[in-house]
C-alpha positions in Angstrom: -95.0 -7.0 -11.9 -94.1 -9.0 -8.5 -94.5 -12.4 -10.2 -91.7 -11.4 -12.7 -89.3 -10.0 -9.9 -90.0 -13.5 -8.1 -89.4 -15.6 -11.1 -86.1 -13.5 -11.7 -84.9 -13.6 -8.2 -85.3 -17.5 -8.1 -83.8 -18.1 -11.3 -80.8 -15.9 -10.6 -80.3 -17.4 -7.4 -80.1 -20.9 -8.5 -78.0 -19.9 -11.3 -75.5 -18.1 -9.1 -75.5 -20.8 -6.6 -74.7 -23.4 -9.3 -71.9 -21.3 -10.8 -70.3 -20.9 -7.2 -70.4 -24.7 -6.9 -69.2 -25.4 -10.3 -66.2 -22.8 -9.6 -65.7 -24.4 -6.2 -65.3 -21.1 -4.4 -66.3 -19.6 -1.0 -69.4 -17.2 -0.8 -66.7 -14.8 0.1 -64.7 -15.3 -3.2 -67.9 -15.2 -5.2 -68.9 -12.0 -3.7 -65.6 -10.7 -4.7 -66.2 -11.9 -8.3 -69.6 -10.5 -8.6 -68.4 -7.1 -7.1 -70.7 -7.3 -4.0 -70.5 -7.6 -0.5 -70.2 -10.8 1.3 -73.6 -9.9 3.1 -75.3 -9.4 -0.1 -74.1 -12.6 -1.5 -75.2 -14.5 1.5 -78.7 -12.8 0.9 -78.6 -13.7 -2.7 -78.2 -17.4 -1.9 -81.1 -17.4 0.8 -83.3 -15.4 -1.7 -83.5 -12.0 0.1 -81.6 -10.2 -2.5 -81.4 -10.1 -6.3 -78.5 -9.4 -8.7 -78.2 -5.7 -10.2 -77.9 -5.6 -13.7 -73.9 -4.8 -13.2 -73.5 -8.1 -10.9 -75.3 -10.0 -13.6 -73.1 -9.2 -15.9 -70.0 -10.2 -13.9 -71.8 -13.7 -13.3 -72.3 -14.1 -16.9 -68.6 -13.1 -17.4 -68.0 -16.3 -15.1 -70.3 -18.5 -17.1 -69.6 -20.4 -20.3 -71.5 -19.4 -23.5 -73.6 -22.6 -23.2 -74.7 -21.7 -19.9 -75.6 -18.1 -20.6 -77.7 -19.4 -23.5 -79.4 -21.9 -21.1 -80.0 -19.2 -18.5 -81.8 -17.0 -21.3 -83.8 -20.2 -22.5 -84.8 -21.1 -18.8 -85.9 -17.6 -18.4 -87.9 -17.3 -21.8 -89.7 -20.8 -20.7 -90.6 -19.4 -17.2 -92.3 -16.1 -18.6 -94.0 -17.9 -21.3 -95.7 -20.2 -18.8 -96.5 -17.2 -16.5 -97.9 -15.3 -19.5 -99.7 -18.3 -20.9 -101.5 -18.8 -17.5 -102.6 -15.1 -17.3 -104.0 -15.5 -20.9 -106.4 -18.3 -19.8 
């Protein structure tokens, strides 16, 4: 179970960070957009925190449709890698 938590946390950290850079907003502004505190956002970018379901939906609201699809494809690929390794 912790493997999956780690995968999700790393994936969302990377996507959130890249979306913030694309939008060219500060961490404070991004925290507002995700409806989390600035400290929580800072923890998110350093990997100490993972988005809640609510914040994930706010993140997806900031993303283009193709970015959302890519996020899901990347998630699927990572999970398949882990599950195939476990099956061996």
